[in-house]
C-alpha positions as CSV (number, residue, x, y, z in Angstrom):
1,X,-45.7,3.5,-44.2
2,X,-41.9,2.2,-44.1
3,X,-41.4,-1.5,-43.2
4,X,-37.7,-2.6,-42.2
5,X,-36.6,-6.0,-42.0
6,X,-33.5,-7.1,-39.9
7,X,-31.6,-10.1,-42.1
8,X,-28.5,-11.4,-41.4
9,X,-27.3,-8.2,-40.2
10,X,-28.8,-5.8,-43.4
11,X,-31.5,-3.5,-42.8
12,X,-34.0,-3.7,-45.8
13,X,-37.1,-1.9,-46.2
14,X,-40.2,-1.2,-48.7
15,X,-42.3,1.8,-48.9
16,X,-46.2,1.3,-49.2
17,X,-48.5,3.9,-49.7
18,X,-51.4,1.4,-48.5
19,X,-51.7,-1.6,-46.1
20,X,-49.6,-4.5,-47.0
21,X,-49.0,-8.1,-46.2
22,X,-45.4,-9.8,-44.7
23,X,-45.8,-11.8,-48.2
24,X,-46.0,-9.1,-50.6
25,X,-43.2,-7.6,-48.5
26,X,-41.2,-10.6,-48.7
27,X,-41.9,-11.1,-52.5
28,X,-41.0,-7.3,-53.2
29,X,-37.8,-7.8,-51.3
30,X,-37.0,-11.2,-53.4
31,X,-36.9,-13.2,-50.5
32,X,-39.0,-17.2,-50.7
33,X,-41.3,-17.1,-48.1
34,X,-40.5,-20.8,-47.5
35,X,-37.1,-19.8,-46.3
36,X,-37.7,-17.4,-43.2
37,X,-39.6,-16.6,-40.2
38,X,-40.7,-13.2,-39.4
39,X,-40.3,-12.0,-36.1
40,X,-42.1,-8.9,-34.5
41,X,-41.1,-8.2,-30.7
42,X,-39.9,-11.6,-30.2
43,X,-42.7,-13.6,-31.2
44,X,-42.9,-15.3,-34.7
45,X,-46.0,-13.5,-37.2
46,X,-47.7,-15.3,-39.6
47,X,-46.5,-14.4,-43.6
48,X,-50.7,-13.3,-43.8
49,X,-50.1,-10.8,-41.2
50,X,-51.2,-7.3,-42.4
51,X,-48.8,-4.1,-41.6
52,X,-50.3,-0.7,-41.4
53,X,-47.8,1.5,-39.9
54,X,-44.4,1.6,-39.6
55,X,-42.8,-1.6,-38.5
56,X,-39.1,-3.3,-38.0
57,X,-39.6,-7.1,-38.3
58,X,-36.5,-9.6,-37.9
59,X,-36.2,-12.6,-40.5
60,X,-34.8,-16.2,-39.3
61,X,-33.7,-18.2,-42.1
62,X,-34.6,-21.6,-41.9
63,X,-32.6,-24.3,-43.0
64,X,-33.4,-27.9,-43.6
65,X,-31.5,-31.2,-44.9
66,X,-31.4,-34.4,-46.0
């Protein structure tokens, strides 16, 4: 299965033979999970969500300041 991630105008992808969580996808892409929200079809989805088929997700970078 192919998981595509749209982030800041780039398309990244991860291939997996078995179901994979969004957390695992982000780790494979070396993206810190605490810095992004994951969106599917206009809805924010939990990083613990299990992906079982081809999908395209969007990342929204969360910034914090002080």
